C-alpha positions in Angstrom: -0.2 -0.2 0.0 1.3 3.4 -0.9 1.1 6.6 1.0 -0.1 9.1 -1.1 1.5 12.4 -0.8 -0.4 15.7 0.0 0.9 19.1 -0.2 0.2 20.6 3.7 1.9 23.6 5.4 4.4 22.4 8.2 4.0 22.1 11.4 7.7 21.4 12.0 9.2 23.4 9.6 7.5 26.8 9.9 8.6 30.4 10.4 5.5 32.3 9.7 2.6 29.9 8.2 4.6 27.0 7.2 3.8 27.7 3.2 7.7 27.7 2.2 8.3 24.4 4.7 5.8 22.5 3.7 6.3 23.2 -0.3 10.2 22.2 1.0 8.7 18.7 2.8 6.8 18.1 -0.2 9.7 18.0 -2.8 12.1 17.2 -0.8 14.4 20.1 -0.7 16.0 22.5 1.2 13.7 24.9 3.6 16.1 27.1 3.5 17.1 27.3 -0.3 13.4 27.5 -1.1 13.4 30.4 1.4 16.2 32.2 -0.4 14.2 31.1 -3.7 11.1 33.1 -2.7 13.0 36.2 -1.8 14.7 36.7 -4.6 11.5 36.1 -6.5 9.6 38.4 -4.6 11.9 41.4 -5.3 10.6 41.4 -9.0 7.2 43.2 -9.2 5.7 41.3 -11.5 4.4 38.8 -9.0 4.0 40.3 -5.6 5.4 37.5 -3.2 3.8 38.4 -0.5 0.1 38.2 -2.0 1.2 34.7 -3.3 2.4 33.7 0.6 -0.9 34.9 2.1 -3.1 33.1 -1.1 -1.1 30.0 -0.6 -1.8 30.1 3.2 -4.8 30.1 2.9 -5.4 27.3 0.1 -3.0 24.7 1.4 -4.4 22.6 4.1 -2.3 22.5 7.6 -0.8 19.0 8.6 -2.4 16.9 10.8 -1.5 16.9 13.8 0.5 13.7 15.4 -1.3 12.1 18.0 -0.4 9.3 20.0 -2.9 6.3 19.8 -3.0 3.7 22.3 -4.5 0.4 22.1 -6.5 -1.0 24.2 -6.8 1.2 26.2 -3.9 1.3 28.1 -1.2 3.6 28.4 2.9 3.4 27.7 5.3 5.0 30.5 7.6 6.9 28.5 9.2 8.3 31.6 13.4 8.0 32.5 13.5 5.4 35.5 15.7 6.9 38.0 18.2 4.6 39.1 
């Protein structure tokens, strides 16, 4: 069974809204390089970068939260031993 890749805003790699982090995670790129490219492209007035970022922030869904799921109602003790 293959897991279908979905473009979502990153929860782990976000500076403002997680848009650039989500794009970099989706394509497997370094987020710093994607941010630098975004800043360089935003300097040109042809496509206003801020407007595109806000639009992407609205359109791209946030990634789902990771929750711990317990089977049979039991919990695992994750506290370290005090030996």
